[in-house]
C-alpha positions as CSV (number, residue, x, y, z in Angstrom):
1,M,-63.8,-63.0,-15.1
2,T,-64.6,-66.6,-16.2
3,K,-62.0,-69.3,-16.5
4,Q,-62.2,-69.1,-20.2
5,D,-61.7,-65.3,-20.1
6,L,-58.7,-65.7,-17.8
7,A,-57.1,-68.3,-20.1
8,E,-57.6,-66.0,-23.1
9,A,-56.2,-63.1,-21.2
10,E,-53.1,-65.1,-20.2
11,L,-52.4,-65.9,-23.8
12,K,-52.7,-62.3,-24.7
13,L,-50.4,-61.4,-21.8
14,E,-47.7,-63.6,-23.1
15,H,-48.2,-62.3,-26.7
16,Y,-47.7,-58.6,-25.7
17,K,-44.8,-59.3,-23.4
18,Q,-43.0,-60.7,-26.4
19,K,-44.3,-58.1,-28.9
20,W,-43.3,-55.1,-26.7
21,Q,-40.2,-56.7,-25.4
22,L,-41.3,-56.6,-21.8
23,V,-39.5,-58.3,-18.8
24,P,-41.8,-59.8,-16.1
25,D,-41.2,-58.0,-12.8
26,G,-43.8,-59.6,-10.5
27,K,-46.7,-62.0,-10.6
28,A,-49.7,-61.4,-12.8
29,F,-53.0,-60.7,-11.0
30,S,-56.6,-60.3,-12.1
31,T,-59.5,-57.9,-11.4
32,D,-63.1,-58.3,-12.3
33,W,-62.4,-57.6,-16.0
34,S,-58.7,-57.4,-16.5
35,L,-55.4,-59.3,-16.1
36,L,-52.4,-57.3,-15.2
37,Q,-48.7,-57.9,-14.7
38,P,-45.8,-55.8,-13.4
39,V,-43.1,-55.6,-16.1
40,L,-40.0,-53.7,-17.0
41,H,-40.1,-51.6,-20.2
42,K,-36.7,-50.4,-21.2
43,N,-35.6,-51.0,-17.6
44,E,-38.4,-48.8,-16.2
45,P,-41.3,-50.2,-14.1
46,A,-44.5,-50.5,-16.0
47,I,-47.8,-52.4,-15.8
48,L,-49.3,-54.5,-18.7
49,K,-53.1,-54.6,-18.7
50,I,-55.2,-57.0,-20.7
51,A,-58.8,-55.9,-20.5
52,M,-61.5,-58.5,-21.2
53,E,-64.4,-56.1,-21.4
54,Q,-65.0,-53.4,-24.1
55,E,-65.4,-50.5,-21.7
56,E,-62.2,-51.4,-20.0
57,R,-60.4,-51.6,-23.3
58,L,-61.6,-48.2,-24.6
59,G,-60.5,-46.4,-21.4
60,G,-57.0,-46.5,-22.9
61,V,-58.1,-44.1,-25.6
62,L,-58.7,-41.4,-23.0
63,M,-55.5,-42.3,-21.1
64,T,-53.6,-41.8,-24.4
65,W,-55.3,-38.4,-24.9
66,W,-54.3,-37.2,-21.4
67,N,-50.7,-37.9,-22.4
68,G,-49.5,-38.4,-18.8
69,E,-50.9,-35.1,-17.5
70,G,-52.8,-36.0,-14.3
71,A,-52.8,-39.6,-15.4
72,A,-50.4,-42.5,-15.8
73,K,-48.3,-42.3,-18.9
74,V,-49.3,-44.6,-21.7
75,L,-46.2,-46.4,-23.0
76,N,-47.9,-48.5,-25.6
77,Y,-51.5,-49.2,-26.6
78,D,-53.6,-51.1,-29.0
79,T,-57.2,-52.4,-28.9
80,E,-56.5,-55.3,-26.6
81,A,-53.5,-54.3,-24.4
82,L,-52.4,-51.2,-22.5
83,L,-48.9,-50.6,-21.2
84,L,-48.7,-47.9,-18.5
85,E,-46.1,-46.4,-16.2
86,R,-46.2,-48.2,-12.9
87,A,-46.9,-46.1,-9.8
88,V,-44.0,-46.8,-7.5
89,G,-44.7,-44.3,-4.7
90,K,-45.4,-45.6,-1.2
91,A,-48.3,-43.3,-0.3
92,S,-52.0,-44.2,-0.7
93,L,-55.2,-42.2,-0.4
94,M,-56.7,-44.9,1.8
95,D,-53.8,-44.7,4.2
96,I,-54.1,-40.9,4.3
97,V,-57.8,-41.2,5.2
98,K,-57.1,-43.9,7.8
99,D,-54.6,-41.5,9.4
100,G,-57.3,-39.0,10.0
101,Q,-56.5,-36.8,7.0
102,D,-59.7,-37.1,5.0
103,D,-59.6,-33.4,4.1
104,E,-56.1,-33.7,2.6
105,A,-57.2,-36.7,0.6
106,S,-60.1,-34.7,-0.9
107,R,-57.7,-31.9,-1.8
108,I,-55.4,-34.4,-3.6
109,I,-58.3,-35.8,-5.5
110,C,-59.4,-32.3,-6.5
111,A,-56.0,-31.4,-7.8
112,V,-55.7,-34.6,-9.9
113,I,-59.2,-34.0,-11.4
114,A,-58.3,-30.4,-12.3
115,K,-55.3,-31.7,-14.2
116,L,-57.4,-34.2,-16.1
117,H,-59.9,-31.5,-17.0
118,E,-57.3,-29.1,-18.4
119,P,-57.7,-28.4,-22.2
120,R,-55.4,-30.1,-24.6
121,P,-54.4,-29.1,-28.1
122,Q,-55.0,-32.5,-29.7
123,P,-58.5,-33.4,-31.0
124,L,-60.8,-35.2,-28.6
125,P,-61.2,-39.0,-29.0
126,E,-64.7,-40.5,-29.3
127,L,-66.3,-40.3,-25.8
128,I,-69.6,-41.4,-24.2
129,P,-72.0,-38.6,-23.3
130,L,-73.2,-38.5,-19.7
131,T,-76.8,-38.7,-20.9
132,T,-76.1,-42.2,-22.3
133,W,-74.8,-43.3,-18.9
134,F,-77.8,-42.1,-17.0
135,K,-80.4,-44.0,-19.1
136,E,-80.5,-46.8,-16.6
137,L,-81.7,-44.5,-13.8
138,A,-85.3,-44.0,-15.2
139,P,-86.3,-47.7,-15.1
140,A,-84.9,-48.0,-11.5
141,A,-86.9,-44.9,-10.4
142,K,-90.1,-46.3,-12.0
143,L,-89.7,-49.7,-10.2
144,Q,-88.1,-48.7,-6.9
145,R,-89.5,-45.1,-6.3
146,G,-88.3,-43.4,-3.2
147,V,-84.8,-41.8,-3.4
148,F,-84.4,-43.0,-7.0
149,V,-87.2,-40.6,-8.0
150,D,-85.2,-37.7,-6.5
151,S,-82.1,-38.8,-8.2
152,L,-83.8,-39.0,-11.6
153,R,-85.4,-35.5,-11.1
154,Y,-82.0,-33.9,-10.5
155,A,-80.3,-35.9,-13.2
156,D,-82.8,-34.8,-15.7
157,E,-82.5,-31.1,-14.6
158,L,-78.7,-31.2,-14.7
159,L,-78.2,-33.2,-17.9
160,K,-80.5,-30.7,-19.8
161,D,-78.3,-27.8,-18.8
162,Q,-74.7,-29.0,-18.4
163,H,-71.9,-26.5,-17.7
164,D,-68.2,-26.7,-18.4
165,I,-68.2,-29.7,-20.7
166,V,-64.9,-31.7,-20.5
167,P,-63.7,-35.2,-20.9
168,L,-64.5,-37.1,-17.7
169,H,-62.7,-39.8,-15.9
170,G,-66.0,-41.2,-14.7
171,D,-64.8,-43.4,-11.9
172,I,-62.8,-41.3,-9.5
173,H,-62.3,-43.2,-6.2
174,Y,-59.5,-43.7,-3.7
175,E,-57.9,-46.6,-5.5
176,N,-57.9,-45.1,-8.9
177,I,-55.6,-42.3,-7.9
178,L,-52.1,-43.5,-7.2
179,D,-48.8,-42.2,-5.9
180,S,-46.4,-42.3,-8.9
181,G,-43.4,-41.3,-7.0
182,R,-41.5,-38.5,-8.6
183,R,-44.5,-37.4,-10.8
184,G,-46.9,-37.2,-7.8
185,W,-50.5,-38.4,-7.9
186,I,-51.9,-39.9,-11.1
187,A,-55.2,-41.3,-12.2
188,I,-55.9,-44.7,-13.8
189,D,-58.9,-46.7,-15.2
190,P,-61.1,-44.0,-16.7
191,K,-64.5,-44.7,-18.2
192,R,-64.2,-42.5,-21.3
193,L,-67.0,-40.0,-20.7
194,I,-67.8,-36.4,-21.7
195,G,-70.0,-34.0,-19.8
196,E,-70.2,-31.4,-17.0
197,R,-66.9,-31.3,-15.0
198,T,-68.8,-31.3,-11.7
199,F,-69.8,-34.9,-12.2
200,D,-66.2,-36.2,-11.8
201,Y,-66.2,-35.0,-8.1
202,T,-69.4,-36.9,-7.1
203,N,-67.9,-40.3,-6.4
204,L,-65.6,-38.9,-3.9
205,F,-68.6,-38.5,-1.6
206,C,-69.5,-42.2,-1.8
207,N,-66.0,-43.3,-0.9
208,P,-63.7,-44.7,0.4
209,D,-66.4,-46.8,2.2
210,I,-69.8,-46.2,3.7
211,T,-68.4,-46.1,7.3
212,I,-66.6,-42.9,6.3
213,A,-68.9,-41.6,3.6
214,G,-72.0,-42.0,5.8
215,A,-70.4,-40.6,9.0
216,P,-72.3,-37.6,10.5
217,G,-71.0,-34.3,9.1
218,R,-68.6,-35.9,6.6
219,L,-70.5,-35.0,3.4
220,S,-71.1,-31.5,4.6
221,R,-67.5,-30.9,5.4
222,Q,-66.2,-32.4,2.2
223,L,-68.8,-30.4,0.2
224,Q,-67.2,-27.2,1.5
225,I,-63.7,-28.4,0.7
226,V,-64.4,-29.7,-2.8
227,A,-66.5,-26.7,-3.7
228,Q,-63.7,-24.4,-2.7
229,E,-60.8,-26.4,-4.2
230,A,-62.6,-27.0,-7.5
231,N,-64.4,-23.7,-7.7
232,L,-67.9,-25.4,-7.8
233,D,-71.3,-24.3,-6.8
234,P,-72.0,-26.4,-3.7
235,K,-75.8,-26.5,-4.4
236,R,-75.2,-27.8,-7.9
237,L,-72.6,-30.3,-6.6
238,L,-75.2,-31.7,-4.2
239,K,-77.6,-32.2,-7.0
240,W,-75.0,-34.1,-9.0
241,I,-74.2,-36.2,-5.9
242,I,-77.8,-37.2,-5.5
243,A,-78.1,-38.0,-9.2
244,W,-74.9,-40.1,-9.2
245,A,-75.7,-42.0,-6.0
246,G,-79.0,-43.0,-7.5
247,L,-77.4,-44.1,-10.8
248,S,-74.8,-46.1,-8.9
249,A,-77.4,-47.8,-6.8
250,S,-79.4,-48.7,-9.9
251,W,-76.4,-50.5,-11.3
252,F,-75.9,-52.4,-8.0
253,L,-79.6,-53.5,-8.2
254,N,-78.7,-55.4,-11.4
255,D,-76.1,-57.4,-9.4
256,G,-78.8,-59.1,-7.3
257,E,-79.0,-59.8,-3.6
258,D,-75.3,-59.9,-3.1
259,A,-75.1,-56.2,-3.8
260,L,-78.0,-55.0,-1.6
261,A,-75.6,-53.6,0.9
262,D,-74.0,-51.5,-1.8
263,V,-77.4,-50.3,-2.9
264,E,-78.2,-49.1,0.6
265,A,-74.9,-47.4,0.9
266,E,-75.4,-45.4,-2.2
267,L,-78.9,-44.5,-1.2
268,L,-77.7,-43.4,2.2
269,V,-75.3,-40.9,0.6
270,A,-78.2,-39.6,-1.6
271,K,-80.4,-39.1,1.5
272,I,-77.6,-37.2,3.3
273,A,-77.1,-35.0,0.2
274,L,-80.9,-34.4,0.0
275,A,-80.9,-33.2,3.6
276,E,-77.9,-30.9,2.9
277,L,-79.7,-29.5,-0.1
278,E,-82.7,-28.5,2.0
279,K,-80.3,-26.0,3.8
280,F,-79.9,-23.9,0.7
């Protein structure tokens, strides 16, 4: 976020604190594309988010549709600001993994995703098809070749014949699922996608970091756990992992030399998944 973006976000933050009668309950902090502040809303802990990028703003549409089922409750929303319940639980998925309970963390993630994928009676909001997201993979495969070609091949195969189409979070990782306290684990920061439900499980295999994700036997073990917990075909899940890892790597390529380590990390996961796929 540039200084100008930050200054603009700070003005909006003050505006919405007044508009929604919010009481500051901690210092504001910034991420790459958002400014957030802990607040009190009707004496309950909440978080006010000002997004400075269109994709971040539109994620609130899907959060509203989920209506607090598997996700943080939306307390107020418009096109430039999002007020969410604040997760006040003490647990974190990162700590669970560091404590040697990687399997348990995967089961928690699967349970949250399952809640997000449950049908709702209300009409769907406008969502982005997975096919649109994957358009950047083809140019990377043409220029980079190698594993990117494998990723593109499986992406094309899967996208032409998607199963179980649902609204997707699109960015499931260990810091986007939080301990809410009394309501259990909840998701935040979706990307507003729609497509095959298997896709939402793929990023789990690239996280929480490459030391864990790339450890010998880790992908194979989590593949068994996720396939069982989510009732997925493990072979098809592997293909989605390869497709996703290639797409993620192609995005990191656009970030230049500073992101080369991230590119290599994603490609390593794709290579491990390719080796696992050969066993089927």
